[in-house]
C-alpha positions as CSV (number, residue, x, y, z in Angstrom):
1,M,34.7,-5.2,-27.9
2,K,34.5,-4.6,-24.4
3,N,32.8,-1.1,-25.2
4,S,30.0,-2.8,-27.4
5,K,29.2,-4.7,-24.7
6,D,29.2,-2.2,-22.1
7,K,26.9,-0.1,-24.1
8,L,24.8,-3.3,-24.9
9,L,24.6,-4.1,-20.8
10,G,23.4,-0.1,-20.3
11,I,20.9,-0.8,-22.9
12,V,19.5,-3.6,-21.7
13,A,19.4,-2.3,-17.9
14,C,17.6,1.2,-19.3
15,V,15.0,-0.9,-20.9
16,G,14.6,-3.0,-18.5
17,G,14.3,0.0,-16.0
18,I,11.4,1.3,-17.9
19,A,9.6,-1.7,-18.2
20,V,9.6,-1.9,-14.2
21,L,8.1,1.6,-13.9
22,F,5.6,0.8,-16.6
23,A,4.5,-2.4,-14.7
24,I,4.6,-0.7,-11.6
25,Y,2.7,2.8,-12.6
26,F,-0.1,0.5,-14.6
27,S,-0.7,-1.8,-11.6
28,F,-3.1,1.3,-10.6
29,E,-6.3,2.5,-11.3
30,E,-8.5,5.1,-10.1
31,S,-10.7,4.7,-7.3
32,K,-14.1,4.4,-8.2
33,T,-15.3,6.5,-5.1
34,F,-12.4,8.9,-5.1
35,K,-11.9,10.6,-8.5
36,G,-8.4,11.2,-9.0
37,F,-6.9,9.1,-6.0
38,P,-4.9,6.0,-7.2
39,V,-5.5,2.2,-5.9
40,P,-3.8,-1.2,-6.5
41,R,-5.1,-3.0,-9.6
42,Y,-4.7,-6.8,-7.5
43,A,-6.2,-5.0,-4.5
44,E,-9.7,-7.2,-3.6
45,L,-13.0,-4.7,-3.0
46,T,-14.5,-5.9,-0.1
47,S,-16.5,-3.1,1.0
48,S,-17.6,0.2,-0.7
49,S,-19.8,3.0,0.3
50,E,-20.5,6.9,-0.5
51,N,-17.7,7.8,1.9
52,L,-15.3,4.6,2.3
53,E,-13.5,1.7,0.0
54,E,-12.3,-1.5,1.9
55,Y,-9.7,-3.4,0.6
56,D,-7.9,-6.8,1.3
57,W,-4.5,-6.2,-0.2
58,R,-1.4,-8.4,1.0
59,P,1.3,-5.3,0.6
60,A,-0.7,-3.2,3.4
61,S,1.2,-3.2,6.6
62,E,0.6,-1.7,10.0
63,E,4.3,-2.3,10.8
64,N,5.7,-0.5,7.9
65,G,2.8,1.6,6.4
66,L,2.1,2.0,2.7
67,P,4.5,0.4,0.1
68,L,7.2,2.7,-1.3
69,R,5.8,1.9,-4.8
70,Y,2.4,3.3,-3.7
71,Q,3.0,6.0,-1.8
72,A,5.5,7.2,-4.9
73,I,2.5,6.4,-7.1
74,I,-0.1,8.6,-5.2
75,W,2.6,11.5,-5.3
76,L,2.7,11.3,-9.0
77,W,-0.9,11.6,-9.3
78,G,-0.7,14.6,-7.6
79,W,-1.4,14.2,-4.3
80,E,0.5,15.2,-1.3
81,V,0.8,13.8,2.4
82,K,-1.2,16.1,4.6
83,E,-1.1,14.4,8.1
84,V,0.1,11.1,9.4
85,M,-1.2,9.5,12.7
86,G,-0.2,6.0,13.1
87,T,-1.5,4.0,10.1
88,L,-3.9,6.9,8.9
89,T,-2.5,9.2,5.9
90,V,-4.3,11.8,4.9
91,Y,-3.9,13.2,1.3
92,H,-4.6,15.9,-0.4
93,K,-5.2,17.5,-3.7
94,D,-7.1,20.3,-4.8
95,G,-9.5,20.8,-2.3
96,Q,-10.3,17.6,-1.8
97,E,-8.8,15.1,1.0
98,V,-8.4,11.3,1.4
99,D,-8.0,9.5,4.7
100,V,-5.8,6.5,3.8
101,I,-5.3,3.7,6.5
102,S,-2.7,0.8,5.8
103,Q,-3.0,-2.5,8.5
104,T,-1.7,-6.0,7.7
105,D,-3.3,-7.1,4.2
106,Y,-5.8,-4.2,4.8
107,L,-6.3,-0.6,3.2
108,S,-9.1,1.5,3.1
109,L,-9.6,4.9,1.8
110,S,-12.5,7.6,3.4
111,T,-13.1,11.2,3.9
112,V,-15.4,13.1,6.3
113,P,-18.8,13.4,4.9
114,E,-19.6,17.1,4.5
């Protein structure tokens, strides 16, 4: 009897873990300006131009940087960290770079114009 309960608990834990991973993965969408770069679906876009997107996003933090779940999603989408300077992290992929700044409740994505 105990063995079947352990199996059931294992299945429930596995399904729950998969559901959490799907929820995290689908809480991000592609940036409209920076093709192929993920942005939090629930971040509020406050300003946008050809080379800049600014968001209000509560999980953003100056002290702790980008949340680990966001860093993981960026990595899963194929972006690699090129450089970190204070609140700025530069990501690169396929010859493209995106500068990400995380400050308290503030997130920005930008590039240097060519």
